[in-house]
C-alpha positions as a printed NumPy array, in Angstrom:
array([[ 17.812,  23.97 ,  -4.954],
       [ 18.865,  20.356,  -6.901],
       [ 16.416,  17.308,  -6.159],
       [ 17.842,  14.032,  -5.466],
       [ 16.629,  10.154,  -5.558],
       [ 17.767,   7.809,  -2.754],
       [ 17.766,   4.603,  -3.766],
       [ 18.091,   1.374,  -1.182],
       [ 18.483,  -1.964,  -3.278],
       [ 17.522,  -5.261,  -1.066],
       [ 19.025,  -8.273,  -2.741],
       [ 20.264, -11.65 ,  -1.088],
       [ 22.159, -14.815,  -2.872],
       [ 20.943, -18.306,  -2.823],
       [ 23.008, -19.091,   0.601],
       [ 21.789, -15.695,   1.956],
       [ 25.165, -14.653,   1.818],
       [ 25.867, -11.436,   4.448],
       [ 26.906,  -9.383,   1.619],
       [ 23.97 ,  -9.64 ,  -0.451],
       [ 21.356,  -9.673,   2.294],
       [ 23.102,  -5.687,   2.779],
       [ 20.971,  -2.856,   1.595],
       [ 22.962,  -1.035,  -1.339],
       [ 22.282,   2.583,  -0.647],
       [ 23.106,   5.089,  -2.748],
       [ 21.902,   8.707,  -3.905],
       [ 22.451,  10.655,  -6.962],
       [ 21.01 ,  14.139,  -8.559],
       [ 17.564,  13.431, -10.814],
       [ 19.042,  15.614, -13.626],
       [ 22.331,  13.58 , -14.349],
       [ 20.596,  10.124, -13.486],
       [ 18.21 ,   7.868, -15.23 ],
       [ 16.954,   4.802, -15.692],
       [ 19.669,   3.579, -17.933],
       [ 22.225,   4.713, -15.185],
       [ 20.269,   2.818, -12.772],
       [ 20.414,  -0.314, -14.922],
       [ 24.189,   0.22 , -14.975],
       [ 24.842,   1.117, -11.366],
       [ 23.085,  -1.851, -10.155],
       [ 25.284,  -4.238, -12.957],
       [ 28.574,  -2.527, -12.457],
       [ 27.989,  -2.439,  -8.639],
       [ 28.103,  -6.202,  -8.58 ],
       [ 24.859,  -5.929,  -6.616],
       [ 23.08 ,  -8.302,  -8.665],
       [ 24.784, -11.483,  -8.352],
       [ 24.044, -13.326, -11.735],
       [ 25.965, -16.067, -10.887],
       [ 23.375, -16.953,  -7.917],
       [ 21.343, -18.86 ,  -9.918],
       [ 24.027, -21.281, -10.591],
       [ 26.605, -21.196, -13.518],
       [ 24.041, -23.273, -16.147],
       [ 21.898, -20.338, -16.28 ],
       [ 24.006, -17.373, -15.339],
       [ 24.195, -16.394, -19.158],
       [ 20.486, -16.541, -19.874],
       [ 19.703, -14.523, -16.505],
       [ 22.333, -11.844, -17.39 ],
       [ 20.979, -11.667, -20.977],
       [ 17.267, -11.325, -19.786],
       [ 18.668,  -8.113, -17.473],
       [ 20.455,  -6.853, -20.26 ],
       [ 17.112,  -6.647, -21.871],
       [ 14.85 ,  -4.916, -19.289],
       [ 12.596,  -2.3  , -20.21 ],
       [ 14.248,   1.064, -19.557],
       [ 11.503,   3.414, -20.999],
       [ 10.034,   3.97 , -17.902],
       [ 10.397,   5.887, -14.446],
       [ 13.541,   3.975, -12.169],
       [ 10.164,   3.107,  -9.755],
       [  9.086,   0.957, -13.027],
       [ 12.358,  -0.184, -13.602],
       [ 13.044,  -1.711,  -9.781],
       [  9.668,  -2.994, -10.081],
       [ 10.295,  -5.004, -13.314],
       [ 13.666,  -6.21 , -11.256],
       [ 11.803,  -7.129,  -8.205],
       [  9.061,  -8.883, -10.192],
       [ 11.734, -11.106, -12.018],
       [ 13.961, -11.906,  -8.88 ],
       [ 16.533,  -9.554,  -9.79 ],
       [ 16.047,  -8.11 ,  -6.364],
       [ 14.167,  -8.719,  -3.067],
       [ 13.094,  -5.302,  -2.185],
       [ 13.766,  -1.293,  -2.745],
       [ 12.826,   2.112,  -1.66 ],
       [ 13.516,   5.346,  -3.058],
       [ 12.964,   8.524,  -1.558],
       [ 13.226,  12.28 ,  -3.412],
       [ 13.806,  15.336,  -1.666],
       [ 15.297,  18.462,  -2.399],
       [ 19.086,  20.043,  -1.21 ],
       [ 20.628,  23.389,  -1.4  ],
       [ 22.981,  23.653,  -4.334],
       [ 26.684,  24.866,  -2.384],
       [ 29.852,  25.845,  -3.394],
       [ 31.608,  22.894,  -2.165]])
């Protein structure tokens, strides 16, 4: 059995564009995924639109995200993102799946 977690991340731009209002859903194997991976996944996946704060503040906004604490759980990190307005909301769901040959 493999333990996996499904993440559903909700974000939105200041203009309410459809891309940013759509949930970003992805599933990862727990033993191959940690908080640093989650931080990188959200950044590289461009689901956090640092330009939405305005070009003048985008660099500071991005730098603050780079300094986000990753010493807790994935839920701790997502809560930090929510409290600091990088995401609107999130849910996580953990479950186990049978290990197959494919």
